[in-house]
N, C-alpha and C positions, 0 to 999 in steps of 0.2 A: 442531312439538309432536313430531317424532318427538325433536328433541334432548333436549326437555324430560323425555321418559322414561325416558330413562338415569337423568340427573339424580334423578328420584324415586324410581328403583330403588334408587339409590346411598344414598340420603337413608333409606329403609326399611331397609337395611340395618344402616345407621351407629346408625340409631333403636334396633332391635332389641337390637346391644350394647351401646348405652348404657343399656337397658333392664335387659338383664342384668347389668351393673356396679351398676346403681341399687338392684337388689333383692336383690342378693349381697355380693359384695367390699365396695362402699360406701353399704350399706344404713342407715350409721350418716349419712350426710348425706341422705336421702331427705325428712324433713321440710323441712329448709332449700331444697331443689330446690322439692321441692312447693309452698311458702309462695312462694318467689320467681317462680313461673314463672305462678302464680294470681293474684300481688300480693296476698296475704295470705287469699286466697276459699277456700283448699282445704277446710280441715276445715267450713268452711260449706256446701260442695258434698257433701262425705261425710256431714254429716247430714242434710243432704236429705230423705233416704231414711227417715227414723226415721217420721214418720206414715204409710208404707206400710207398717211391719212391723206383721201380726198374729201374735197367740198367745203365749207366754210360752219357746217352745221355738225357738231362732233357730241357726240356721247360717250362718255369714259366710265366703265363699269368697274366698282371697286378703286375709286381715285384715292385711295391712302392720303400721306401727307399732302400732295397736293403736288407733286414735282413735274408732271405732266401737265397739270392744268395750268401753271404758267407759263410753259411754252406754248400752249395753244392758243391763252390769253395776248403773248407776245406777237404771235402771228396774227392778230387781229380776225382769230375766230369765235364764233358763237360757240362756248364749251359749256358743257354740262357733265357735271361729275357724279356719280352716285355711289352711294356707299351704306352698307347694312349698321356699321359700325358710329353710334351717334359720338365717341370720343373720338373717333378718327375725322369726324366731319367738323368738331371744332376744331383739331390741329390743322387740320387742311384750311379753313377759313382764317384762322389767325396767320397761317405762313401766307397764303394768297395777300391778304390786307397788308401786311409788311411787304410783298414782293410788289404791289402796286404802287405803295407809299413810296418804298424806294427809286421806283420807277419815274415816278413824278418829280423827283427832286434831282435824278442824275443828270450828268453834263452831257449823257448820251442821247444823241435826237431823238423824239418821241417815235417815230416809226420803227426803230431798233430795241425800243423798251417797253412802251405800252402797246395795249392792244384796246381789246373790247373788254373794258374795265369795270363791267358787271359781275359779282362772282358769283355763280349759280351752282349750288352744291345741294343736291336732295339726299335724304335718307330713305331707301327702299331694298327692296334684292331684285337679284337678276330675272327671277321666274313670274315676277309681276310691275313691268316696268312703267311707272306712272305717267306715261307720255302716248301723244295720239299716233296712229298708224303714220308711216311716211316722215316722220319728224327729222329725222337725221341724215348727215351724206355720208357718216361713219360712226360704227359704234368700235369701241378700243378696249381692251383688257390687256392689263402688264401683269402677269406672274399670277394668274389668279386660279383659286382652287378648286374642287372638285364641281363645282358647282357650274363649271363653264360648259362642261361635256351633257349637262342635264338638258334634256329636250326639252324641258318649260323654257330653260335660259334659250336656247338657239331659236326658237320658235316666235320669243318674244324679239330677240334682236332682229329677227328678220323681217317682224311686223314693223316695227318702228324706223327699219330702213325705208329709202326711196327706194323705186325699181334701179335694181344695178347699183345700188349701196352696198360698202364695203364693210365687212369685219373683219378687225385686225386683232390679232391676239398672240400676244408672247407669252408662250408657255412654260419658256425654261432658258437656261445657261448652263454651260459648262467651262471651268476654267483649265487653259490650257498651259498656261505658263510655267516655265521649268523652276523657277526658285522654289527653295523649298518651303516657304508660306503657301504657295500656289499650288506645289503639290499636295499641302498639309489638309488644306481647303478643299481642292478638289475630292480627296478622297472623303472627307467629313460629309461632301455633298453627295456624295456614293452612299457611303454607309447609313444616313439618316433617308433615303431614297430619294431626296429634292434633285440629283442627277443619277442616274442610274445609266451605266455603261451604253447600253443602247438605247439612247434616249433620241435620236435622230429617228430610229425606226420606229419607236413607240408611237412619236409624233406621227409619222408619217401615217402610220395604220391606224391607228386612235382618231386621228382628227377626219377621217374618209367620211365614214359611216353617218355617224350622226350628223353632221355638219351636211353633206348630200341629203339626209332624211328630211331635213328642215327648207332645204332649196338650195342651198349654198353649192359654189363651185369652188374646189379647193385648191389653193397653191400654197407650197411648202419653202421658203427662203430661208436658208443658213447665212449669217451674217458673222464673220469675224469682228472683235470691237476689244481694244485693249489686251491681246493675250487670250481672249476667250470667246467662244463659239455661242452665240446667241440665234435661238429657233423662232 
């Protein structure tokens, strides 16, 4: 056990560096990497938060390439995305412009494709949200890193939400498929610490106190999505 600890410490350091590269200079590879490690499930995982979103004014923290923003716009919501990475911001803006252009030229009825057509993306950090108090009905974050448990992040999310607003977080997912690739990727997720075997218990315990301290009432939901489990 003593020898295993340095290994996992080094693994965490390498993963932090990898994620830095993935979110900044190598942001253009994000979709390929996400699709590969999830065996094509990544977007479905992200979109699984949509039924939990309430109201019309939605802030997404860590918008990434903009996949959730597309859905929010298609539903005619007033969506704003925030991300610390300028590179990711440029990528998301480009993806959203293509999406809106395709929506305008599509033969599908406008009510199904085009929504609130103004792209609203901002660069910033979750600990200092550049928005007024009570600006949003829902704040959402999918697969956020450690910043989501920072008391400053939670205080800011609480501040910008309306009274009885909703903070929706998707902190992790685990692959349950029985195929060889499914089992290999599930093992890789566990080895790298992205999906520990007791993920549900960790999420349940860890999500309680920091969120309660910030004023939130906490509910935990577990969803089955394409031979995987999303928390």
